[in-house]
C-alpha positions in Angstrom: 0.0 0.0 0.0 2.9 2.3 0.5 3.7 2.4 -3.2 0.0 3.1 -4.0 -0.1 6.0 -1.6 3.2 7.5 -3.0 1.7 7.3 -6.5 -1.5 9.0 -5.4 0.6 11.8 -4.0 2.7 12.1 -7.2 -0.4 12.2 -9.4 -2.2 14.7 -7.1 0.9 17.0 -7.4 1.1 16.6 -11.2 -1.2 17.9 -14.0 -1.8 14.4 -15.3 -5.5 13.5 -15.2 -5.7 10.5 -17.5 -3.4 8.2 -15.6 -5.0 5.2 -13.7 -3.6 4.0 -10.4 -4.5 0.7 -8.9 -3.7 -1.2 -5.7 -1.3 -4.0 -6.3 -0.5 -7.4 -4.7 0.0 -7.2 -1.0 2.6 -10.0 -0.8 5.1 -11.9 -3.0 4.1 -14.9 -5.0 4.5 -18.2 -3.1 5.5 -20.1 -6.2 5.5 -19.9 -10.0 2.0 -21.3 -10.2 0.3 -18.8 -8.0 -1.6 -15.7 -9.2 -2.6 -13.2 -6.6 -5.8 -11.2 -7.0 -5.4 -7.4 -7.0 -6.8 -4.3 -8.7 -3.6 -4.0 -10.7 -3.7 -7.6 -12.0 -7.4 -7.3 -13.0 -6.8 -4.0 -14.8 -3.9 -5.4 -16.8 -6.0 -8.3 -17.9 -9.0 -6.1 -18.9 -6.6 -3.9 -21.0 -5.1 -7.0 -22.7 -8.5 -8.2 -23.6 -9.4 -5.0 -25.4 -9.6 -5.1 -29.2 -6.9 -2.5 -29.7 -3.8 -2.7 -31.9 -1.9 -0.1 -30.0 0.9 -1.3 -27.6 0.0 -1.5 -23.9 2.5 0.3 -21.7 2.4 -0.5 -18.0 4.4 1.5 -15.4 5.2 -0.4 -12.2 6.5 1.0 -8.9 8.0 -1.8 -6.8 8.0 -5.5 -7.6 6.6 -7.1 -10.8 4.1 -9.3 -8.8 1.0 -7.8 -10.5 2.4 -8.4 -14.0 3.4 -12.0 -13.1 0.0 -12.6 -11.6 -1.8 -11.1 -14.6 0.2 -13.3 -16.9 -0.6 -16.5 -14.9 -4.3 -15.6 -14.5 -4.7 -14.6 -18.2 -3.1 -17.9 -19.4 -5.5 -19.8 -17.2 -8.4 -17.9 -18.8 -7.1 -18.8 -22.3 -7.0 -22.5 -21.4 -10.5 -22.7 -20.0 
């Protein structure tokens, strides 16, 4: 949550209004099979699912747990 609060402060101090900030995973992955639920993970997946040819850029402050979880969770969705 500390990173989220720092990003909120940064965005509040800037003139950027079209930047989304989401809470990320609260702990590290236990193993390579785990996917942790978080706002950040769900947002990444929702953006990947969009029918849009533009590249998706994601800025991460801290660890890459949300991206790793999104990849794991999305791959599971593709297989089901």
